C-alpha positions, 0 to 999 in steps of 0.5 A: 367609102372610108366611113363605110369601111371604118363602120364595118371594121370589127371592134377588136381591131380598134382595141388592137390599134389602141394597144399598138399605139400605146406600145409605139408611143412608149417607145418614144420615151427614153428608157432602161431595157434589159437585153431580153426586153430590147429584143422582144418587140422586134421579134414579136413584130416579126412573128406578127408580120409573118403570121399576117402574111401566112393568114392572107396569102398562105405559107407558100415558098414564093410568098415566104421567100419574098417576105424573107428577101424583103426582111433580109435585104432591109435588115442588112442595109438598114442595119448600117443606117441604125448606127444613129440609134441613140443607145448605150449598153452598160455591161455591169448592169446588163441594161441598155439606155435607149433614147426615145424614138418615133420610128418603132411607132411608124413601123408598128403602124406600117405592119398594122396598116398593111394587114388592115389594107389586106383585110379591106382588099379581101372584103372589097376587091378580092380579085386584086389579091389574086394578082401575083404582082399585088401579092408580091408587093404586099409580101415584100412590104411585110418583109421590109417592115420586119427587116427595119425592126430587125435592123434596129434589134441588130444595132442594139445586139452589136452594142451589147457585144462591144467592149466598154 
């Protein structure tokens, strides 16, 4: 069954996956980033998460509310956990030195796989996507993954605002 699912996956999805893998692996290496560049990836992933949610379930108040609740709670709670992010901000250059981390790759894959799962479910078991509990869990999952991205971005933002 898995092989059949993979056979019927459009080719562009594999191209997208390769691009996302490249982006995630690049995050595993130490790098210098401007404040803008440090915030682009989290913002893009939050937007993609929201678009995935809207394209799958619609822009209802309930769905967006669940997504936003997952995002907000996770961003606040995980923001405290991301004090371990190994980064330094150099005010004179306006650059962050960020140590590599595999976490962004895991989060990118989490959002991709959630969207892929929703696509597979809609093709093979669309009745599941009519179940309120399943939809609620998926909306929250999209929000939690986005919240983790925002928590990391929030940590970097706080570093930039601290006096050296």
